[in-house]
N, C-alpha and C positions, 0 to 999 in steps of 0.2 A: 828185664826191661818191662816197662809199663805198656799199656795198650797203645797201639799205633794205627796210622792209616797211611796209604800210599797215594802220592800225588805226583804225576808225571815221573814215574820211576824213581822216586825218592821216598824214603820211609821217615815219617814225622811222628814223634811220640811226645808224651807229656814230659815237660822239663826242658824241651828244646827252645832255644831263642831263635825266632824266625822273623823275616820281613815279608809281609803279605802285600802284594801289589794288586790293587782293585781298581777297575775302571769305573769312573764316576761320570755320569752324563748330566750336564747342567744346561738345559735349553738345547742349543745347537752344538755346543762344545763338548768334547770328550777330553778327560784328563785321567792320569793314573795317580792314585793316592797310595802312599806307602804307610803301612802300620807295622811298627816294629815292637815286639814284646815277647813275653814268655808264654808258651802253651801251657795253660793250667788245667785244661780238661778236654777230653774227647768223649763225645756222647753218641749213643745209638749205633746202628749198623746199617749197611746197605746204602740205599739212596738217601736216607734221612740222616746220615752221619754229619756231625758238625763238631767244630772245635772252638775253644775260647782262648783268646790271646789277651794278655794283660800287660800294660805298661804303666810306668809312673810318669805322669804328665807334669805340667807346670804347677808350682806350689805344692809339690809332693802329693798330688791327688792321683789316685789309681784310676785308670781308664781301662775298661774291658770291652771287647768286641767279640761277638759270636759270628762265625763264618760257616755256612753250610759248605761241605767239601765240593759238592757239585754245582756251586754257584757259577753261573755263566760269566759274571763280571770279574771273577778271579783270573788274573793273567799269569801270575807267577808267585811261588812261595820259595824264598831263599832260606836255607838253614845257616844261621850264623855260627851257632855252637850247639852241640848235643849235650843234654844233661843226663846225669845218672841219678834217677829218683827211685824210691821204693814203692811209691803209690801212684795211682792213676789220676786222682783228683787232688790238685794242689791248692785247695781252697784255704788252707791255713796261712798262705802267703798274704791273704787279704788283711790279716791282723798285724802284719809286720810293717815297720816304718823305715823309710830311707833305703839304704843299700841292701839291708836284710830282706827286703820284699822281692828282690830279684836274684838273690844269691842261691844258686843250685850247684851242686857238684858237677863238674864237667866230666864227661866220659873219656877215658883214655882210648885214643884211636890207634895207638901203636901196638904191635904184637911183641910179646916177650920172646927173647932169644933163649934157646935152651943151652 
């Protein structure tokens, strides 16, 4: 498995499809914004660790957001599916178009019976 980080007792690695819940403050109001996409990179270590999430937006335009792991406005990270990738940085997905830009092999979560 590729490099990973731990957030609230769950292990998130490159190739996972996640939903990141971030609290946004606009004037006096607070709201939670959800960004769903594929983790394409995890950088640095310790307190400076960050991860990049990429999604395909309207008109097939790729949108990337970089989140520091220790960002106080991060409320929750949900793992939708775990990917099985051979490399840590999935920057080659930037050149793909359409469904191929988000296609990553899913990891088998069941155990083999002997």
